[in-house]
N, C-alpha and C positions, 0 to 999 in steps of 0.2 A: 504493499500499499504504499509506503512511503516512495518508492519509485515513483508512484504516481503521481503523490504530492509533487516531488522534484519536479519531476516534468512539467508537470502543469505549470509551476511557478516561472519554471526557465522559458516555456514556451510563449507564455505571454509576456516575459520581460521582452523577448526578440521580436514579438509583435511589435512592442512599442518603440523599440530601440530602430526599427525598420520605418516608423510613422514619424520617429525624430530626423534619422537621415533624409526621406522623403520631404520636411517640411524646410530642412538645409537646404536642400536640392531646388525646392521652390523657388528659394527666396535668390539663387543663381538662375531663374530666369527657365529652368526646366519645366516644360509641360507636363499636368499630372498624366498623361496617356503616355507619354513616353515612359515615364518613371516606374508607372503601371507595367507597359510591355514587359522592361526590363529583370523588373522584379519579377513578376510572372515565370519569366522565361529562365532565368537563375534557379527560382523556385523547383521548378517543374523536371529540369535536369538534375538537382540535387534528391527529390522526389524517387527519380529514376534510378540513382546511384543507390541509393536504399532501399529498394522496393522488396529484395526478401526479408526483410525486419515486418515489410507493413503489408505482405499477406501475398506478394507475388505479382508479379504481371501477368502472367498469363490467367491466373485466377481474378484477375480485377478485370480483364477483359471478355472474361467469360460470366459477367453477370447478365441476370434476364430482368433486371431493373434498366434498361439503357434509357429508357424514354423517361423515366423519372431523372436517371442522369444527367441527360438531355438539358432537361427544363431547367435542375438546381443549375444546371451551367450556365443556362439563358439568362437565371437571375442574379446569378453570382459575378458574368462579364463586366456589367458597367461599374460595381460598385466600389472596386480600387482605387480605382481613377477619381470619384466623385468623392470618395476619404480623403486622398492627397490633395484636391481641388478645396475641401474644407480646412484642412488644419493649416492651410498654405494660408487661411484669412481668417481662421477661428486659434484662440488657446488651446491647448490640447486636451484642457481639463473639460474645456466646455462641451469640444466635439464628443468626447466620449461619455459627456452625460445626457446627449443624445443619442448616441450609438444604443447604449444601454438602456434602452426603452425595448433591444431585440427580446429580451426573456420572457416580458412583460406583455408583448406584442404574441409571443410564441403561446404563452399559456391560455391567453385570450383566444388566439385561432385554433387551438386544439380541441377546445370544446363543440363547435361544429364540424370541423373537419375530422379530427381523429375520436371524435364520441369519448372524449375524456370526460369524468364526472366534475361538475363546477358547482362546490364549495364556498359558502360564504366566506371563510377564511382566506381562499383564494381568491376571491375577487377583492377581498379588503388588499389583499397584499398586492396587488394588479392595480387598484388604487393607488394606494402609497406611492409606487414605482410611476407613474405616471406625473404624482405630486410633486414627487422629489426634483424629476424633469421642469416643472415649473418654477418649482424654488431656484435651481441652480439659475437659469434661464432669466426668469422674471421679466414675462414678455410684456409687462405694462411698462420697462425701462429699456430692453435689448431690442436690437434693430433687426427685426427677422429679415435676415439676409438671405441670399441663396445661397450660403456656406452651410446654414440652418436646414434650412430644403433638403441640401445634399444628402446630410448625416439622417435626418430623418427618413428620406428615400433609403439609405442604406438598411439602417433599423427595419423597415417592413422588408425590404428584400429578404434581410438577414430571419427573420420569422416565418417568412414562407420558406425558406430553406431549410431552416430546421424540422417543420411540420415534415417534408420531404424525405429527410434523415430518416425519423421513425417509420415513415409508411414503407421506406425500403427493407426496415427489419435489421437485424444484426448480425445476417448473413454475408453482407458486404464488408469488403476489405476497407482496413484503413486507408490504405495506398488510394484507393476510388474515392474516397471522401476529401482526398487533397487534391490528386491528381486532374482529376478530371476539373473541377473548379479551376484549378491553375492553367490548363488548356484553353479552358475558355476566354479566361483574359487576355492570354496571348494573342489568340485569335481574331477577339473583339478590339483591341488597344493596337493592333498593328499598323492599318491603315491610316488612324488619327495619328499615331505618334507616329510614323513616317513623315506624314503632313506636315505637322508640326516640330521637324528633328531638329535638335539643335544639336552640333557637335559636341563629342565627350573632349575634356580634357582628360590629361591623363589622372589628375586628382577627382574627378567628377565619373569617371570610370571605374575608379578602384570604390568609391562612395555608395556607385551604384550596385557593385558585383557583393559589396558588404551588406546593401540593404537587401538585395535579392536573399542572399544567402540567411539573414535575420529571418526574412520573411519564410522562406523554405522550412529553416528550421523550427519555427512557429508552427506550420502546418505539422511537421514532423513529430516533435514533440507531444502537442496537444492530442495529436492523434494515437500517442505511446501513452500518454498519462490517462486514456479513456481504458487502454487494456491493462494498466496496473490496479487502477484502482476504480472504485465505484463511481458512476457519476455522480451521486449524492455527495462524494466527498471531493473530487477532483473539480468537480463544475464552478462552485463559488472562489475556487483561485482566478477566477477567469475576471473578477474584478479587481485583482492587484494593478489590471492597467491601467485604472484611475489613478491610483499612487503614483506610478512610473510616469502618467502624463502630469500630473501636480508637479511633481519634483522637474522635469524636465523645463515644463514650463518656468518655474521660478528661476534653473539654475541657469538654462541656456537661451532663454526666449525673453525672459526680462516679465513674466507673464504669471504672477502671483496672483492664484484666486482670491476674491474676495470670500469673506465669510457665509454670504447667502451660495455661492457655488460650493464651499466647501459640507453647508449643509444639507443639501441637494444633493450632493455627492454621496454623502451618508447615510441620507435617508435611500436612495437607491442600490447602494449596497446592501445593507442590512435587510432591506424587502428583498431585493433579490435571492439573499442567502435563505431567507426564510421561505421563500418559494419554493426554491430546488429541495429544502430538507422537510417540507411541510408532509410530505407520505415518503419515509423513504422506501425505493422498490428492493423488495427482497431479490436475490442473485438469481429467482426464476422468472420475477416479475417482468413484463416490457417497459422500457426507457420510456421515463415521462418527457412529454416535449420541452418544459422549460430546462430539463436537465442537462439538455445539449447544448453545448459553447458554439456559438456560429462564430466564424473568420469572416473577418474583417475583408 
């Protein structure tokens, strides 16, 4: 179990590291689609190199759920560019506060789509998660920019993808859950990336490589986390990304969060953890939708 916890912590740290590098690259004038394309390309190659530990290429492509994987890929394809667009314009803590609507949207969507039982406690925690985002953003004072709309779209897409993962069932390989979305991002981002391509210097090429490795490592480690530990144990560590986002914003970008952002993020984290652990699944029970960790 401890291997799962450590894998989850490391995986979500790598995701945040990739976001930080993407924010720095955006400041140098690189288009979100170019960053997204190169990140996903590096990640896909890394996943293929580690394919044996993630279920193998043959088993992955032998899946009978190809249609669901394609649909999940279509939903995933634009989201990384949207995240990079948003974090170039927003503090990381603000962007993450909106993105972390995904578990609550997932829990709500699972009721009509997956026929999961809706309890009063569950709806109260979903409402608390939305309230946390409102506290963090303070719509009466916050400029509702296109960047906030972008991360809201990402959260909705992540919720839909999470439900699809549950519908696929546990027989899918961890590789399939990470490789197919990465490939979809590569295909979707290729044309706009080439259209707005900015030549790479040796420094930015290295940054793109490190960012792509961080993204791929995040996908790899979070996939392994759910192999080594139950979802009810590993999933709450997704919220460590908010901690990394707050620290990076303070140290690297001079964006210390105000007290309302911290309070809102705290409400989101506590509500999300409570939602995941509300009804711990037994080892034989199916995975609940809100326990699935979405990949940005």
